[in-house]
C-alpha positions, 0 to 999 in steps of 0.5 A, a space after each residue: 289787055 294790059 293797058 286796061 289793067 292800068 287804065 282801070 286803076 287810073 279810073 279808080 283813082 281819078 288820075 288824068 295825067 300820064 302814068 308809068 306802071 306795071 301790069 303783072 298777071 298770068 298770060 294775056 295777048 299783047 298787041 304784037 300777038 305775044 304772050 305778055 304778063 310782066 309789062 312796064 307801060 306808059 299810059 297817057 289817056 287812051 294811048 299806051 307805050 310798052 317801055 319794058 318787060 320781064 325777060 321771057 321764059 319759054 313755055 315747054 309744051 305751050 299752054 300746058 306749062 301754065 298748069 305744070 310748074 315743073 315745066 317752067 322750072 325746067 325752062 328756067 334751068 335751061 335758060 340759065 345754062 343749068 340743064 346738066 343739073 336737071 336730073 339731080 334737081 328732079 331726084 331731090 325735089 320730085 323723087 316720086 314724080 315721073 317727069 319727062 324732063 329729057 324730052 322737054 329739054 330736047 324741045 327747049 334745045 330746038 325751040 319747038 313748041 316752046 313759045 316765049 312769055 314775059 308773064 310774071 305768073 310763069 316766073 312764080 310757077 318756075 320758082 314753085 317748081 324749082 323749090 319743089 313746092 308744086 309739080 302740077 297745079 290743080 287750079 289756076 294760081 295754086 303754085 303762086 298761092 302756095 309760094 305766098 303762104 310759105 313766104 308768109 310762114 317763114 317771115 321776111 328775108 333781105 332781097 338778093 342784090 345780085 338777083 336781077 339785072 336790067 338792060 334795055 328796059 328788060 328786067 331779067 330774073 335769071 340771076 336768082 335761079 341758081 340761088 333758088 336751085 341751091 336752096 333746101 328750105 322751100 319757105 326761105 326760098 319763097 320768102 327770098 323770091 318775094 323779097 328779091 322780086 319786090 326790090 327788082 320791080 322797084 329798081 326797074 321803075 326807078 331806072 325807067 323814071 330816072 335812067 341817069 340815076 338807075 
């Protein structure tokens, strides 16, 4: 699935040499049966090698999490050890929504019905939920598109240099979660996420191509 994403670009551009590229989407099955979607791959003809991936977020309730960004926000908060902030976060960003946060926190604590995914799309959902942009999506990609619109409306902001870390080929965006949790302007938060994500992805590629320089 993700190998095909890069292969299509190589075919379109007439590239015949090995390439390193990012395959970023919602969710697609990887060769290991996992839910991929944020992959750093090396492609050489028909052969592909996974060099790295995004730090995986749990999907509380499975596929339902892809339709309900508040679930992904909850997953991100739990992953960062911020479960004690959930009640205050919910009252601030979704005061009129009935969200079963405590029940899902229990599932996350026990690791039940919470499969992991390296999908970048689920990170977009998590940020949309954290910022109060979208609790439940009406169609696929709605949360990400709303984030994009808010970011464009706000205008550029500098990325957070401490908003990510890279270790053993894994790009971890969790350092950005507490920053976004504290953000009260959804437009600025969306712009900050986009800017930081772009910088993080570029850093990830540089660190892979030239690990001595990082």
